[in-house]
C-alpha positions, 0 to 999 in steps of 0.5 A: 561507494565512499562519499567524498567520491561523490557529488553531494549538492542540488542533486535531482529528485530521482538521483537522490532516490537512486542513490538511497535505494542502490544497495537497499534490499529485504532486511529479512524473512519471518513468518506470520500468522495469517491474521497477523498478515496485513500490512506486510510484504510476502518474501515468497510467493503463493502458488494454489495446490488444489483448486478453488473451488475444488468441485463443480458447485452450485451458483444457486438455490434449486435443482440439479437434473440432467439436462438431456431430462428437461423437457416441457411438463417432465417429473423429476423423482426427488433422491436427495440433498446436497448442501455446503459441507455435505454433498449428495455423492451418488450419480444423478440418473436419468428422471432424477432430482437433486435440491442443491443450495448455493455453493455446494458439490454439483452430485456427478452426472448432473449439469442444470441446476434449475432454480427453486422460483422455476419448480413445484414440488409435490411430495417426492417429485417436483417440475419445472416451468421453462421458457422456449431458450434452455436456462443457463447452468447454474453451475460454479466450474472446478478451479473456475477462480483459480487452479492448482499450479497457478501463481495467487501471489508474488513475492513482493506483494503487499498483504491487504484484505483481499489479498489476505483473503485469496491467501486464506482461500489458497489454505494457508495458516501462515505467511512468509514475509519480509521482516519490518525495517525498524526506524528510529524518528528523531526530531532536534531544535531548542525551539520543540516542546512535546505536545500538552508541555507548557511552551516558553513565548517563543517555543512551538510543539513538536508535531513532525516526528509524530506523523513521520511515526504513522508513516512509517507504521502505514508503509511497513516500518516499526516506528521508535520515537526517540526524545526531541533534542536540543540543539546540543551535539553531544546529546544527539551523537547519543540518541542516536548512537543508542537506537538499535534500528536499520534506518534513522530519520531526524527532523531539523538540524538539516541545513547549515545554519550555527544551530543545524547540528546533526550532520557534524554530530553524525560525524562522530559515528562515522557519517559517510554522507551520499547526498547532501542536498537535493534541487526539491521544493520543498525540501533542498536541505534533505540529506542522506548517509550511512553511519560507521555500522551501516545504518541509514540516516536519513536527514529531513528539515525541520519544516512540516510540509519539507518534512512529509513532502519528502517523505513520501519521495524518499522514506516512503520508496526506501521502506518499499526496498528495506521490505522487498517491496516495488519502491517505484512512486504511484504515479497519477494523471490530472489537469489542472483546475486554475494556471500556475506560475513557472516553477524556476530551478527545483523540481517542486512537490505542490500540494493540492486537492483533486475532484473528478469532472462530469467528463470524468476527468480528474481535475487537481487544484493547487494551494495558493499558499505553497509555504513549508511550513503549513501544516494546515494545509497538508491537512487537506490535501490530498495528493501532490502535483509535480511541477519540474524544474524549469516548467514553464508557466501552465494553465487551466487544463494542462495535464499533470503528474500527481502523486496520491496521499492515503488519506482516510 
């Protein structure tokens, strides 16, 4: 779809995100060792090819016997031992007991494990103290966790520590995963100097690319921080042209002022705009397009809060789509801990903190100052509160939607 056939300006958040995701799909598949798979997105389902556990297993240390033989005062002859990895392979017969340990296979014929605390051994025999009620079996059945043929992990699942454990329990030494998108991050502006440099009185330290690179890595991409560029058409075009990546994220130069040169610089690379402005606060100048060679470009505003809010709203879903994961935002619910004014004509995503009250409700408190240049506010926030465009003033206790932020 050509950009000149689109309404490009003042799109809703949903419309803009839809355009960014319209042709975004998994970029490719590769196999990685199980130990290297954390954070990767599965490109093929994992189906169990054996039961787990593959045998009836003891849940306790104790004695494996036949339940029908258990009676007050009964004495059992000890015939062997079953330990994890060393099964007692013969059937248990009437009046026999096998010493058994947690996780060990239950011998054929046995259907009860009496815990060792209820046993008294004397030489080659053992007796058991029992109550009036029959004791529990203390046996984990074969396939109690999962069975052969069960779908364990679906394609598109992101591997975390728990899913890694499940894949390992299924015997997988390597996994088919989506290729990581390579993402170049380019900050622009005459006012920027790198941290550690000596700034002039009219300069500031560049911070946006560091945060975005960390987010890209956390969201499953491979970040490439490009050297920040001054407000120079040719320099910006050269930096982008040389980036061998799937997606370019620019920071700054996104608006329409005399020094906002990123979009004009990329015209020489065949930029086809799909989104020019978005009815969102903060972040209205955010834009998106395709270069002539098919590389995607997401343009974020230079103000840090605007860039990071719009990274959550647009960059994260885009990276999910490019790895075959679900791009939907993980919204949750809360109630306001303080009243809020009407929102105005743009959807407002407010930096806020969460607490849980005595009744178990999530109470959210937006920071009173939502200026888009305030990095300190963002560093203290743990969620974004979404207020629809045109929303009326809201009272304390009113329900709101919020987007949790991953904070250590």
